[in-house]
DRENZA-440564 format. One record per residue (C-alpha): residue number from 1; chain; residue in one letter; x, y, z. Coordinates in steps of 0.25 Angstrom, whole numbers, padded with zeros to 4 digits. Layout:
! DRENZA-440564
<mise k="NUM" c="A" r="a" east="X" north="Y" up="Z"/>
...
! end
This chain:
! DRENZA-440564
<mise k="1" c="A" r="m" east="0069" north="-0092" up="-0034"/>
<mise k="2" c="A" r="w" east="0058" north="-0087" up="-0024"/>
<mise k="3" c="A" r="l" east="0069" north="-0079" up="-0017"/>
<mise k="4" c="A" r="l" east="0074" north="-0073" up="-0030"/>
<mise k="5" c="A" r="l" east="0059" north="-0069" up="-0034"/>
<mise k="6" c="A" r="l" east="0057" north="-0063" up="-0020"/>
<mise k="7" c="A" r="m" east="0070" north="-0055" up="-0020"/>
<mise k="8" c="A" r="s" east="0066" north="-0050" up="-0034"/>
<mise k="9" c="A" r="l" east="0052" north="-0045" up="-0029"/>
<mise k="10" c="A" r="l" east="0058" north="-0039" up="-0017"/>
<mise k="11" c="A" r="s" east="0068" north="-0031" up="-0025"/>
<mise k="12" c="A" r="r" east="0057" north="-0026" up="-0035"/>
<mise k="13" c="A" r="a" east="0049" north="-0021" up="-0023"/>
<mise k="14" c="A" r="t" east="0061" north="-0014" up="-0017"/>
<mise k="15" c="A" r="n" east="0068" north="-0008" up="-0029"/>
<mise k="16" c="A" r="q" east="0058" north="0003" up="-0033"/>
<mise k="17" c="A" r="a" east="0061" north="0015" up="-0041"/>
<mise k="18" c="A" r="s" east="0056" north="0030" up="-0039"/>
<mise k="19" c="A" r="l" east="0054" north="0040" up="-0050"/>
<mise k="20" c="A" r="n" east="0061" north="0053" up="-0048"/>
<mise k="21" c="A" r="i" east="0059" north="0066" up="-0057"/>
<mise k="22" c="A" r="s" east="0068" north="0078" up="-0059"/>
<mise k="23" c="A" r="p" east="0064" north="0089" up="-0058"/>
<mise k="24" c="A" r="h" east="0056" north="0084" up="-0045"/>
<mise k="25" c="A" r="s" east="0042" north="0089" up="-0049"/>
<mise k="26" c="A" r="s" east="0030" north="0083" up="-0054"/>
<mise k="27" c="A" r="q" east="0027" north="0094" up="-0063"/>
<mise k="28" c="A" r="m" east="0035" north="0099" up="-0075"/>
<mise k="29" c="A" r="f" east="0035" north="0110" up="-0085"/>
<mise k="30" c="A" r="e" east="0035" north="0106" up="-0099"/>
<mise k="31" c="A" r="g" east="0049" north="0106" up="-0105"/>
<mise k="32" c="A" r="q" east="0056" north="0102" up="-0092"/>
<mise k="33" c="A" r="s" east="0065" north="0090" up="-0091"/>
<mise k="34" c="A" r="v" east="0061" north="0078" up="-0082"/>
<mise k="35" c="A" r="s" east="0070" north="0067" up="-0077"/>
<mise k="36" c="A" r="l" east="0063" north="0054" up="-0071"/>
<mise k="37" c="A" r="r" east="0072" north="0044" up="-0064"/>
<mise k="38" c="A" r="c" east="0069" north="0030" up="-0058"/>
<mise k="39" c="A" r="e" east="0077" north="0029" up="-0045"/>
<mise k="40" c="A" r="e" east="0077" north="0014" up="-0042"/>
<mise k="41" c="A" r="d" east="0083" north="0005" up="-0032"/>
<mise k="42" c="A" r="d" east="0088" north="-0005" up="-0042"/>
<mise k="43" c="A" r="s" east="0092" north="0001" up="-0056"/>
<mise k="44" c="A" r="s" east="0091" north="-0013" up="-0062"/>
<mise k="45" c="A" r="d" east="0076" north="-0013" up="-0061"/>
<mise k="46" c="A" r="g" east="0077" north="-0004" up="-0074"/>
<mise k="47" c="A" r="w" east="0067" north="0007" up="-0069"/>
<mise k="48" c="A" r="t" east="0062" north="0016" up="-0080"/>
<mise k="49" c="A" r="v" east="0052" north="0028" up="-0080"/>
<mise k="50" c="A" r="r" east="0038" north="0027" up="-0086"/>
<mise k="51" c="A" r="r" east="0026" north="0036" up="-0086"/>
<mise k="52" c="A" r="n" east="0011" north="0037" up="-0089"/>
<mise k="53" c="A" r="n" east="0008" north="0049" up="-0097"/>
<mise k="54" c="A" r="t" east="-0004" north="0057" up="-0092"/>
<mise k="55" c="A" r="k" east="-0006" north="0065" up="-0105"/>
<mise k="56" c="A" r="t" east="-0004" north="0054" up="-0116"/>
<mise k="57" c="A" r="r" east="-0009" north="0043" up="-0107"/>
<mise k="58" c="A" r="e" east="0003" north="0034" up="-0110"/>
<mise k="59" c="A" r="t" east="0006" north="0024" up="-0099"/>
<mise k="60" c="A" r="r" east="0019" north="0018" up="-0095"/>
<mise k="61" c="A" r="t" east="0028" north="0024" up="-0106"/>
<mise k="62" c="A" r="q" east="0043" north="0023" up="-0104"/>
<mise k="63" c="A" r="c" east="0053" north="0034" up="-0103"/>
<mise k="64" c="A" r="k" east="0058" north="0032" up="-0117"/>
<mise k="65" c="A" r="d" east="0045" north="0036" up="-0122"/>
<mise k="66" c="A" r="w" east="0045" north="0050" up="-0117"/>
<mise k="67" c="A" r="g" east="0058" north="0052" up="-0110"/>
<mise k="68" c="A" r="e" east="0073" north="0049" up="-0110"/>
<mise k="69" c="A" r="p" east="0076" north="0036" up="-0102"/>
<mise k="70" c="A" r="a" east="0090" north="0034" up="-0096"/>
<mise k="71" c="A" r="g" east="0089" north="0022" up="-0087"/>
<mise k="72" c="A" r="s" east="0080" north="0025" up="-0075"/>
<mise k="73" c="A" r="v" east="0079" north="0040" up="-0079"/>
<mise k="74" c="A" r="c" east="0069" north="0046" up="-0089"/>
<mise k="75" c="A" r="t" east="0071" north="0060" up="-0093"/>
<mise k="76" c="A" r="i" east="0060" north="0069" up="-0100"/>
<mise k="77" c="A" r="s" east="0068" north="0081" up="-0106"/>
<mise k="78" c="A" r="y" east="0056" north="0089" up="-0110"/>
<mise k="79" c="A" r="v" east="0043" north="0086" up="-0103"/>
<mise k="80" c="A" r="v" east="0029" north="0090" up="-0109"/>
<mise k="81" c="A" r="p" east="0015" north="0089" up="-0103"/>
<mise k="82" c="A" r="s" east="0013" north="0076" up="-0109"/>
<mise k="83" c="A" r="d" east="0024" north="0070" up="-0100"/>
<mise k="84" c="A" r="t" east="0014" north="0072" up="-0089"/>
<mise k="85" c="A" r="g" east="0012" north="0058" up="-0082"/>
<mise k="86" c="A" r="v" east="0016" north="0048" up="-0072"/>
<mise k="87" c="A" r="y" east="0030" north="0043" up="-0071"/>
<mise k="88" c="A" r="w" east="0036" north="0031" up="-0064"/>
<mise k="89" c="A" r="c" east="0047" north="0021" up="-0064"/>
<mise k="90" c="A" r="e" east="0046" north="0007" up="-0069"/>
<mise k="91" c="A" r="s" east="0055" north="-0005" up="-0068"/>
<mise k="92" c="A" r="t" east="0057" north="-0016" up="-0079"/>
<mise k="93" c="A" r="g" east="0050" north="-0025" up="-0069"/>
<mise k="94" c="A" r="g" east="0038" north="-0017" up="-0069"/>
<mise k="95" c="A" r="a" east="0039" north="-0010" up="-0056"/>
<mise k="96" c="A" r="a" east="0035" north="0004" up="-0055"/>
<mise k="97" c="A" r="s" east="0039" north="0016" up="-0046"/>
<mise k="98" c="A" r="s" east="0030" north="0027" up="-0040"/>
<mise k="99" c="A" r="s" east="0026" north="0037" up="-0050"/>
<mise k="100" c="A" r="i" east="0026" north="0052" up="-0052"/>
<mise k="101" c="A" r="t" east="0017" north="0061" up="-0060"/>
<mise k="102" c="A" r="i" east="0024" north="0072" up="-0069"/>
<mise k="103" c="A" r="t" east="0016" north="0084" up="-0074"/>
<mise k="104" c="A" r="v" east="0021" north="0092" up="-0086"/>
<mise k="105" c="A" r="t" east="0014" north="0105" up="-0088"/>
<mise k="106" c="A" r="g" east="0015" north="0115" up="-0099"/>
<mise k="107" c="A" r="g" east="0011" north="0126" up="-0090"/>
<mise k="108" c="A" r="a" east="0019" north="0136" up="-0082"/>
<mise k="109" c="A" r="v" east="0017" north="0131" up="-0068"/>
<mise k="110" c="A" r="i" east="0020" north="0118" up="-0061"/>
<mise k="111" c="A" r="l" east="0019" north="0113" up="-0046"/>
<mise k="112" c="A" r="q" east="0032" north="0106" up="-0041"/>
<mise k="113" c="A" r="s" east="0028" north="0096" up="-0031"/>
<mise k="114" c="A" r="p" east="0033" north="0082" up="-0026"/>
<mise k="115" c="A" r="v" east="0034" north="0071" up="-0036"/>
<mise k="116" c="A" r="h" east="0033" north="0060" up="-0026"/>
<mise k="117" c="A" r="p" east="0024" north="0059" up="-0014"/>
<mise k="118" c="A" r="v" east="0028" north="0067" up="-0001"/>
<mise k="119" c="A" r="m" east="0028" north="0061" up="0013"/>
<mise k="120" c="A" r="e" east="0018" north="0065" up="0023"/>
<mise k="121" c="A" r="g" east="0024" north="0076" up="0032"/>
<mise k="122" c="A" r="d" east="0034" north="0081" up="0021"/>
<mise k="123" c="A" r="d" east="0033" north="0095" up="0016"/>
<mise k="124" c="A" r="v" east="0030" north="0097" up="0001"/>
<mise k="125" c="A" r="t" east="0033" north="0110" up="-0007"/>
<mise k="126" c="A" r="l" east="0025" north="0113" up="-0020"/>
<mise k="127" c="A" r="t" east="0031" north="0123" up="-0030"/>
<mise k="128" c="A" r="c" east="0023" north="0130" up="-0040"/>
<mise k="129" c="A" r="t" east="0033" north="0133" up="-0052"/>
<mise k="130" c="A" r="t" east="0032" north="0141" up="-0065"/>
<mise k="131" c="A" r="k" east="0041" north="0141" up="-0077"/>
<mise k="132" c="A" r="t" east="0046" north="0155" up="-0072"/>
<mise k="133" c="A" r="s" east="0046" north="0155" up="-0057"/>
<mise k="134" c="A" r="n" east="0039" north="0151" up="-0044"/>
<mise k="135" c="A" r="l" east="0027" north="0161" up="-0042"/>
<mise k="136" c="A" r="s" east="0017" north="0162" up="-0031"/>
<mise k="137" c="A" r="a" east="0007" north="0150" up="-0033"/>
<mise k="138" c="A" r="g" east="-0005" north="0145" up="-0027"/>
<mise k="139" c="A" r="f" east="-0006" north="0130" up="-0023"/>
<mise k="140" c="A" r="y" east="-0017" north="0121" up="-0024"/>
<mise k="141" c="A" r="k" east="-0021" north="0107" up="-0019"/>
<mise k="142" c="A" r="d" east="-0031" north="0099" up="-0026"/>
<mise k="143" c="A" r="g" east="-0037" north="0112" up="-0032"/>
<mise k="144" c="A" r="s" east="-0038" north="0119" up="-0019"/>
<mise k="145" c="A" r="f" east="-0029" north="0131" up="-0016"/>
<mise k="146" c="A" r="i" east="-0019" north="0130" up="-0005"/>
<mise k="147" c="A" r="r" east="-0011" north="0143" up="-0004"/>
<mise k="148" c="A" r="t" east="-0002" north="0152" up="-0012"/>
<mise k="149" c="A" r="e" east="0013" north="0152" up="-0011"/>
<mise k="150" c="A" r="p" east="0020" north="0165" up="-0016"/>
<mise k="151" c="A" r="t" east="0033" north="0156" up="-0019"/>
<mise k="152" c="A" r="g" east="0026" north="0145" up="-0026"/>
<mise k="153" c="A" r="h" east="0030" north="0135" up="-0016"/>
<mise k="154" c="A" r="m" east="0020" north="0128" up="-0006"/>
<mise k="155" c="A" r="t" east="0025" north="0118" up="0005"/>
<mise k="156" c="A" r="i" east="0016" north="0108" up="0011"/>
<mise k="157" c="A" r="h" east="0021" north="0105" up="0025"/>
<mise k="158" c="A" r="h" east="0019" north="0091" up="0031"/>
<mise k="159" c="A" r="v" east="0011" north="0085" up="0020"/>
<mise k="160" c="A" r="s" east="0000" north="0075" up="0023"/>
<mise k="161" c="A" r="r" east="-0009" north="0066" up="0015"/>
<mise k="162" c="A" r="s" east="-0019" north="0077" up="0014"/>
<mise k="163" c="A" r="d" east="-0009" north="0085" up="0006"/>
<mise k="164" c="A" r="e" east="-0010" north="0076" up="-0006"/>
<mise k="165" c="A" r="g" east="-0016" north="0081" up="-0018"/>
<mise k="166" c="A" r="f" east="-0014" north="0089" up="-0031"/>
<mise k="167" c="A" r="y" east="-0007" north="0102" up="-0030"/>
<mise k="168" c="A" r="k" east="-0005" north="0114" up="-0040"/>
<mise k="169" c="A" r="c" east="-0001" north="0128" up="-0040"/>
<mise k="170" c="A" r="n" east="-0006" north="0141" up="-0047"/>
<mise k="171" c="A" r="t" east="0001" north="0153" up="-0051"/>
<mise k="172" c="A" r="i" east="-0005" north="0166" up="-0055"/>
<mise k="173" c="A" r="s" east="0004" north="0169" up="-0067"/>
<mise k="174" c="A" r="d" east="0007" north="0155" up="-0072"/>
<mise k="175" c="A" r="g" east="-0005" north="0146" up="-0069"/>
<mise k="176" c="A" r="e" east="-0006" north="0133" up="-0061"/>
<mise k="177" c="A" r="s" east="0002" north="0120" up="-0061"/>
<mise k="178" c="A" r="p" east="-0003" north="0106" up="-0064"/>
<mise k="179" c="A" r="p" east="-0007" north="0098" up="-0051"/>
<mise k="180" c="A" r="s" east="0002" north="0089" up="-0044"/>
<mise k="181" c="A" r="w" east="-0001" north="0078" up="-0035"/>
<mise k="182" c="A" r="i" east="0006" north="0077" up="-0021"/>
<mise k="183" c="A" r="t" east="0006" north="0064" up="-0014"/>
<mise k="184" c="A" r="v" east="0008" north="0063" up="0001"/>
<mise k="185" c="A" r="t" east="0012" north="0049" up="0007"/>
<mise k="186" c="A" r="g" east="0018" north="0043" up="0019"/>
<mise k="187" c="A" r="k" east="0025" north="0032" up="0010"/>
<mise k="188" c="A" r="l" east="0035" north="0033" up="-0001"/>
<mise k="189" c="A" r="t" east="0026" north="0030" up="-0012"/>
<mise k="190" c="A" r="t" east="0020" north="0038" up="-0023"/>
<mise k="191" c="A" r="t" east="0005" north="0039" up="-0025"/>
<mise k="192" c="A" r="p" east="0001" north="0044" up="-0039"/>
<mise k="193" c="A" r="p" east="-0008" north="0056" up="-0040"/>
<mise k="194" c="A" r="p" east="-0023" north="0053" up="-0042"/>
<mise k="195" c="A" r="s" east="-0029" north="0056" up="-0056"/>
<mise k="196" c="A" r="t" east="-0034" north="0071" up="-0058"/>
<mise k="197" c="A" r="t" east="-0040" north="0079" up="-0069"/>
<mise k="198" c="A" r="a" east="-0026" north="0086" up="-0070"/>
<mise k="199" c="A" r="g" east="-0021" north="0075" up="-0080"/>
<mise k="200" c="A" r="f" east="-0018" north="0064" up="-0070"/>
<mise k="201" c="A" r="s" east="-0025" north="0051" up="-0072"/>
<mise k="202" c="A" r="s" east="-0025" north="0036" up="-0067"/>
<mise k="203" c="A" r="s" east="-0017" north="0033" up="-0080"/>
<mise k="204" c="A" r="s" east="-0006" north="0042" up="-0075"/>
<mise k="205" c="A" r="f" east="-0001" north="0032" up="-0064"/>
<mise k="206" c="A" r="p" east="0007" north="0020" up="-0067"/>
<mise k="207" c="A" r="p" east="-0001" north="0008" up="-0072"/>
<mise k="208" c="A" r="a" east="-0007" north="-0001" up="-0062"/>
<mise k="209" c="A" r="p" east="0001" north="-0014" up="-0065"/>
<mise k="210" c="A" r="f" east="0014" north="-0006" up="-0061"/>
<mise k="211" c="A" r="l" east="0008" north="-0001" up="-0048"/>
<mise k="212" c="A" r="l" east="0003" north="-0016" up="-0045"/>
<mise k="213" c="A" r="w" east="0017" north="-0021" up="-0049"/>
<mise k="214" c="A" r="s" east="0023" north="-0011" up="-0039"/>
<mise k="215" c="A" r="a" east="0014" north="-0016" up="-0028"/>
<mise k="216" c="A" r="l" east="0017" north="-0031" up="-0031"/>
<mise k="217" c="A" r="s" east="0032" north="-0027" up="-0031"/>
<mise k="218" c="A" r="v" east="0030" north="-0024" up="-0016"/>
<mise k="219" c="A" r="c" east="0021" north="-0035" up="-0012"/>
<mise k="220" c="A" r="g" east="0027" north="-0045" up="-0021"/>
<mise k="221" c="A" r="p" east="0038" north="-0050" up="-0011"/>
<mise k="222" c="A" r="v" east="0028" north="-0052" up="0000"/>
<mise k="223" c="A" r="v" east="0018" north="-0060" up="-0009"/>
<mise k="224" c="A" r="l" east="0030" north="-0068" up="-0014"/>
<mise k="225" c="A" r="v" east="0034" north="-0072" up="0000"/>
<mise k="226" c="A" r="v" east="0020" north="-0076" up="0004"/>
<mise k="227" c="A" r="l" east="0020" north="-0085" up="-0008"/>
<mise k="228" c="A" r="v" east="0033" north="-0091" up="-0005"/>
<mise k="229" c="A" r="v" east="0028" north="-0095" up="0009"/>
<mise k="230" c="A" r="l" east="0016" north="-0101" up="0004"/>
<mise k="231" c="A" r="v" east="0024" north="-0110" up="-0006"/>
<mise k="232" c="A" r="v" east="0033" north="-0115" up="0005"/>
<mise k="233" c="A" r="l" east="0021" north="-0118" up="0014"/>
<mise k="234" c="A" r="v" east="0014" north="-0125" up="0003"/>
<mise k="235" c="A" r="r" east="0026" north="-0134" up="-0001"/>
<mise k="236" c="A" r="r" east="0028" north="-0138" up="0014"/>
<mise k="237" c="A" r="r" east="0013" north="-0142" up="0014"/>
<mise k="238" c="A" r="v" east="0015" north="-0150" up="0002"/>
<mise k="239" c="A" r="r" east="0027" north="-0157" up="0008"/>
<mise k="240" c="A" r="r" east="0019" north="-0161" up="0021"/>
<mise k="241" c="A" r="k" east="0008" north="-0167" up="0014"/>
<mise k="242" c="A" r="p" east="0014" north="-0181" up="0011"/>
<mise k="243" c="A" r="e" east="0018" north="-0182" up="0025"/>
<mise k="244" c="A" r="e" east="0004" north="-0179" up="0030"/>
<mise k="245" c="A" r="s" east="-0002" north="-0189" up="0020"/>
<mise k="246" c="A" r="h" east="0002" north="-0201" up="0028"/>
<mise k="247" c="A" r="p" east="-0002" north="-0198" up="0043"/>
<mise k="248" c="A" r="a" east="0004" north="-0206" up="0054"/>
<mise k="249" c="A" r="p" east="-0003" north="-0219" up="0057"/>
<mise k="250" c="A" r="v" east="-0014" north="-0219" up="0068"/>
<mise k="251" c="A" r="y" east="-0014" north="-0229" up="0078"/>
<mise k="252" c="A" r="s" east="-0027" north="-0234" up="0085"/>
<mise k="253" c="A" r="a" east="-0026" north="-0243" up="0097"/>
<mise k="254" c="A" r="v" east="-0035" north="-0255" up="0097"/>
<mise k="255" c="A" r="n" east="-0036" north="-0262" up="0111"/>
<mise k="256" c="A" r="r" east="-0040" north="-0276" up="0112"/>
<mise k="257" c="A" r="e" east="-0045" north="-0281" up="0125"/>
<mise k="258" c="A" r="e" east="-0042" north="-0296" up="0127"/>
<mise k="259" c="A" r="d" east="-0053" north="-0306" up="0131"/>
<mise k="260" c="A" r="v" east="-0054" north="-0308" up="0146"/>
<mise k="261" c="A" r="g" east="-0055" north="-0322" up="0144"/>
<mise k="262" c="A" r="r" east="-0041" north="-0323" up="0137"/>
<mise k="263" c="A" r="e" east="-0031" north="-0332" up="0144"/>
<mise k="264" c="A" r="a" east="-0023" north="-0325" up="0154"/>
<mise k="265" c="A" r="d" east="-0010" north="-0330" up="0148"/>
<mise k="266" c="A" r="r" east="-0011" north="-0320" up="0137"/>
<mise k="267" c="A" r="t" east="0000" north="-0310" up="0136"/>
<mise k="268" c="A" r="t" east="-0003" north="-0296" up="0141"/>
<mise k="269" c="A" r="a" east="0002" north="-0290" up="0128"/>
<mise k="270" c="A" r="s" east="-0009" north="-0297" up="0120"/>
<mise k="271" c="A" r="d" east="-0020" north="-0292" up="0130"/>
<mise k="272" c="A" r="a" east="-0019" north="-0277" up="0124"/>
<mise k="273" c="A" r="a" east="-0013" north="-0277" up="0110"/>
<mise k="274" c="A" r="a" east="-0013" north="-0264" up="0103"/>
<mise k="275" c="A" r="v" east="-0017" north="-0264" up="0089"/>
<mise k="276" c="A" r="y" east="-0012" north="-0252" up="0080"/>
<mise k="277" c="A" r="s" east="-0018" north="-0249" up="0067"/>
<mise k="278" c="A" r="s" east="-0013" north="-0238" up="0057"/>
<mise k="279" c="A" r="v" east="-0023" north="-0229" up="0051"/>
<mise k="280" c="A" r="r" east="-0020" north="-0219" up="0040"/>
<mise k="281" c="A" r="r" east="-0031" north="-0208" up="0037"/>
<mise k="282" c="A" r="g" east="-0030" north="-0196" up="0028"/>
<mise k="283" c="A" r="g" east="-0038" north="-0187" up="0038"/>
<mise k="284" c="A" r="d" east="-0039" north="-0185" up="0053"/>
<mise k="285" c="A" r="v" east="-0035" north="-0197" up="0062"/>
<mise k="286" c="A" r="s" east="-0044" north="-0202" up="0073"/>
<mise k="287" c="A" r="y" east="-0039" north="-0212" up="0084"/>
<mise k="288" c="A" r="g" east="-0048" north="-0223" up="0090"/>
<mise k="289" c="A" r="e" east="-0046" north="-0234" up="0100"/>
<mise k="290" c="A" r="v" east="-0053" north="-0247" up="0097"/>
<mise k="291" c="A" r="s" east="-0055" north="-0257" up="0108"/>
<mise k="292" c="A" r="i" east="-0057" north="-0272" up="0104"/>
<mise k="293" c="A" r="r" east="-0063" north="-0281" up="0114"/>
<mise k="294" c="A" r="t" east="-0063" north="-0296" up="0110"/>
<mise k="295" c="A" r="s" east="-0075" north="-0304" up="0114"/>
<mise k="296" c="A" r="s" east="-0073" north="-0314" up="0126"/>
<mise k="297" c="A" r="r" east="-0073" north="-0328" up="0122"/>
<mise k="298" c="A" r="r" east="-0085" north="-0336" up="0127"/>
<mise k="299" c="A" r="e" east="-0081" north="-0346" up="0137"/>
<mise k="300" c="A" r="r" east="-0087" north="-0360" up="0136"/>
<mise k="301" c="A" r="p" east="-0096" north="-0365" up="0147"/>
<mise k="302" c="A" r="a" east="-0089" north="-0373" up="0157"/>
<mise k="303" c="A" r="e" east="-0092" north="-0388" up="0156"/>
<mise k="304" c="A" r="t" east="-0100" north="-0394" up="0167"/>
<mise k="305" c="A" r="d" east="-0092" north="-0403" up="0176"/>
<mise k="306" c="A" r="v" east="-0093" north="-0418" up="0173"/>
<mise k="307" c="A" r="i" east="-0095" north="-0427" up="0184"/>
<mise k="308" c="A" r="y" east="-0089" north="-0441" up="0182"/>
<mise k="309" c="A" r="s" east="-0094" north="-0453" up="0190"/>
<mise k="310" c="A" r="s" east="-0089" north="-0467" up="0190"/>
<mise k="311" c="A" r="v" east="-0099" north="-0478" up="0188"/>
<mise k="312" c="A" r="s" east="-0096" north="-0492" up="0192"/>
<mise k="313" c="A" r="c" east="-0104" north="-0503" up="0186"/>
<mise k="314" c="A" r="s" east="-0104" north="-0518" up="0191"/>
<mise k="315" c="A" r="v" east="-0109" north="-0530" up="0184"/>
<mise k="316" c="A" r="t" east="-0115" north="-0541" up="0192"/>
<mise k="317" c="A" r="p" east="-0115" north="-0555" up="0185"/>
<mise k="318" c="A" r="p" east="-0128" north="-0562" up="0184"/>
<mise k="319" c="A" r="r" east="-0131" north="-0573" up="0194"/>
<mise k="320" c="A" r="q" east="-0132" north="-0587" up="0189"/>
<mise k="321" c="A" r="s" east="-0144" north="-0594" up="0193"/>
<mise k="322" c="A" r="e" east="-0144" north="-0605" up="0202"/>
<mise k="323" c="A" r="q" east="-0147" north="-0618" up="0197"/>
! end
């Protein structure tokens, strides 16, 4: 079961989708047809297109509410300024792809710029387009003038992080385009543009729970492996406890020294007998050697020699008196 769950998380982390748009531009004229496609590694995940609408403030609406869904493709046959917003792909499991920002203008000028982030060192071409033709245009970055291009095309060679920002173009006859954010990165990830007064706000980006879910999809397998290792270690520890609850008996040596006055005919084995005692303790075990000396028996005082002598006794009969 753990293996199946781990494989599921790993597949979710690897089977990511990317959102592609046709025509390949972040700005559209009103009335154009736009096609959004979720290109995923595993079509069984059921990726669909969602958006946060910048104009109406609607969030996480599905393609069926504003477009024509056909599997993982969503088509808007006639875009209007109210279609301006942030679009992304979302799976049935809740995973989200990187997002792109689409701006629809009712004006006569748009700036065609990369939809996805560009890699450091690459060349980027910006095109100022009108409904009639490409005219001479001036290009701006973050409100500061860069230069004027007579063909309406400006190429930035070997882009770096310092080239990130909002770009727009301005023509003498038709006016200026809406701003477009260009992201420069060293990784294949999409960074949403920051909020500005040009109609972009924090509500334009995918909701935080889905960004959090994307992060968990990548970090989840690592966390799961750590948890499995901890469970295995705990179970081994629990199995060892019954064996460690009865420590091995500790033997302490007790030496007995026999009384010197004992008879010499005692056996040698009885002179130094080892006594073993079994001690069980829950904590640390200490060893000690105990020597027992038996007290010497008090000897009786020697009897004094007895001298025997023979005594002879003779009896003399009385003499008779002479008559």
